[in-house]
C-alpha positions in Angstrom: -29.1 -24.3 39.5 -28.4 -20.8 40.7 -31.5 -18.6 41.0 -31.2 -14.9 40.4 -34.5 -14.2 41.7 -33.4 -12.1 44.5 -30.5 -10.7 43.0 -31.8 -10.3 39.4 -32.4 -6.4 39.7 -28.8 -6.2 40.7 -27.1 -8.8 38.3 -24.9 -7.9 35.4 -26.3 -8.5 32.0 -23.5 -11.3 31.4 -24.6 -12.9 34.7 -28.4 -12.7 33.7 -27.6 -14.3 30.3 -25.7 -17.2 32.0 -28.8 -17.7 34.3 -30.8 -17.6 31.2 -28.7 -20.4 29.7 -29.1 -22.3 33.0 -33.0 -22.1 32.5 -33.6 -19.4 35.0 -36.9 -17.8 34.3 -36.4 -15.1 36.8 -33.3 -14.0 34.8 -35.1 -13.9 31.5 -38.0 -11.9 33.1 -35.4 -9.3 34.4 -33.8 -9.1 31.0 -37.5 -8.4 29.6 -37.9 -6.0 32.4 -34.9 -4.0 31.7 -35.1 -4.0 27.8 -38.4 -4.6 26.4 -39.1 -1.0 26.2 -36.2 -0.3 24.0 -36.9 -3.6 21.8 -40.7 -2.6 21.6 -39.7 1.0 20.5 -37.6 -0.2 17.6 -40.0 -2.9 16.4 -42.8 -0.4 16.4 -40.9 2.3 14.7 -39.9 -0.1 11.9 -43.0 -2.3 11.6 -45.5 0.8 12.1 -48.3 -1.6 13.3 -48.8 -2.9 16.8 -49.4 -6.7 16.1 -46.2 -6.9 14.2 -44.2 -5.2 16.7 -45.6 -7.4 19.4 -44.6 -10.4 17.2 -41.0 -9.1 16.8 -40.6 -8.2 20.4 -41.8 -11.8 21.5 -39.6 -13.6 19.1 -36.5 -11.5 20.3 -37.1 -12.6 23.9 -37.8 -16.2 22.9 -34.8 -16.5 20.9 -32.7 -15.3 23.9 -34.5 -17.9 26.1 -33.6 -20.7 23.4 -30.3 -19.6 22.4 -28.7 -17.5 25.0 -25.1 -18.5 23.6 -25.7 -16.2 20.8 -25.0 -13.1 22.9 -21.3 -12.5 23.3 -20.7 -9.9 25.9 -17.0 -9.4 24.6 -18.7 -8.0 21.5 -21.2 -5.5 23.3 -23.9 -4.6 25.7 -27.0 -6.9 26.0 -29.3 -3.9 25.3 -27.4 -3.1 22.0 -27.6 -6.8 21.1 -31.3 -7.1 21.8 -32.1 -3.8 19.8 -30.3 -5.1 17.0 -32.0 -8.3 16.8 -35.3 -6.5 17.0 -34.4 -4.0 14.2 -33.3 -7.0 11.9 -36.4 -9.0 12.5 -38.6 -6.0 12.1 -37.0 -5.2 8.8 -37.6 -8.9 7.9 -41.1 -8.6 8.7 -41.7 -5.5 6.7 -39.9 -7.0 3.6 -42.1 -10.1 3.8 -45.2 -8.1 4.2 -44.1 -5.9 1.1 -43.3 -8.9 -1.0 -46.6 -10.6 0.0 -48.6 -7.3 -1.3 -46.5 -7.2 -4.3 -47.4 -10.8 -5.2 -51.0 -10.3 -4.5 -50.9 -6.9 -6.7 -49.2 -8.8 -9.5 -51.5 -11.9 -9.0 -54.5 -9.4 -9.4 -53.1 -7.8 -12.5 -52.3 -11.1 -14.3 -55.5 -12.9 -13.2 -58.2 -12.7 -16.0 -61.2 -10.9 -15.1 -64.0 -13.2 -15.0 -66.3 -12.7 -17.8 -70.0 -11.3 -17.1 -72.2 -14.0 -16.5 -73.6 -15.5 -19.9 -70.9 -14.1 -21.8 -69.9 -17.6 -23.4 -67.4 -16.3 -26.0 -65.3 -14.6 -23.1 -65.3 -17.7 -21.0 -64.4 -19.8 -23.8 -61.6 -17.6 -24.6 -60.5 -17.6 -21.1 -60.5 -21.3 -21.0 -58.5 -21.4 -24.3 -55.9 -19.1 -23.0 -55.5 -21.1 -19.7 -55.0 -24.4 -21.7 -52.3 -22.6 -23.8 -50.5 -21.8 -20.8 -50.8 -24.9 -19.4 -49.5 -26.6 -22.3 -46.6 -24.2 -22.6 -45.7 -24.7 -18.8 -45.6 -28.4 -19.5 -43.0 -28.0 -22.2 -40.6 -26.0 -20.1 -37.6 -27.6 -18.3 -38.7 -29.0 -14.8 -36.3 -26.5 -12.9 -37.9 -23.6 -14.7 -41.4 -24.7 -14.4 -41.2 -25.7 -10.6 -39.8 -22.1 -10.0 -42.5 -20.5 -12.0 -45.3 -22.5 -10.3 -44.2 -21.8 -6.8 -43.6 -18.2 -7.4 -46.3 -17.2 -9.5 -49.1 -19.7 -9.0 -48.2 -20.7 -5.5 -47.7 -17.1 -4.3 -44.2 -17.5 -2.6 -41.4 -15.0 -2.5 -38.1 -15.8 -4.4 -36.6 -16.5 -0.9 -39.4 -18.9 0.1 -39.4 -20.4 -3.4 -35.5 -21.0 -3.1 -35.9 -22.6 0.4 -38.7 -25.1 -1.0 -36.5 -25.9 -4.0 -33.4 -26.2 -1.9 -31.6 -24.0 -4.3 -29.9 -20.6 -3.9 -32.2 -17.4 -4.5 -30.1 -16.0 -7.3 -30.3 -19.2 -9.2 -34.3 -19.4 -8.5 -34.4 -15.7 -9.9 -32.8 -17.0 -13.1 -34.9 -19.9 -13.5 -38.0 -17.8 -13.2 -36.6 -15.2 -15.8 -35.5 -18.0 -18.1 -38.9 -19.9 -17.8 -40.9 -16.7 -18.2 -39.0 -15.8 -21.5 -39.7 -19.6 -22.7 -43.5 -19.4 -22.0 -43.5 -16.1 -23.9 -41.8 -17.9 -26.9 -43.9 -20.9 -26.6 -47.1 -18.8 -26.3 -46.1 -16.6 -29.4 -45.4 -19.8 -31.4 -49.0 -20.8 -30.9 -50.1 -17.3 -32.1 -51.0 -16.2 -28.4 -49.9 -12.7 -27.4 -50.4 -11.3 -24.1 
């Protein structure tokens, strides 16, 4: 194995990536020395917080270490490629966090407020409503029910739900929409309006 320990600072980017592919830790250290500032700056700007930016930066360089063949010097410069990887990963982090916050807000809005202690009538009403919803869920088609349970009760995003079900994201969205409409009809048939 060729080591770039001594020549790393003067090696070209394609030479460094080739050395990374051979498992040369000094080569990846040199790539990090050259471009971590640019990768960090993009990650920090997009993520807006230090911890997420650090995670993105680490992921970009770990990915280069694990799969250096993904960089094609014929298609552009290593710096540009690393910065593009950082930007894409940072956007994914922000989208994921935004989706998580929306799910939590939606769950908080949909969650029944617990009755004050001692309010037997309100507790009984909530238990009855929960029972109606469970029965209505049981009557849905299995595909629709599974998608709703994962997305709403499991707190998963559409993308996560699709991955868990092994179905395209658009299909999962359709199943959820169809399932929610079915729930509404079933509950209305039982005299429950929300």
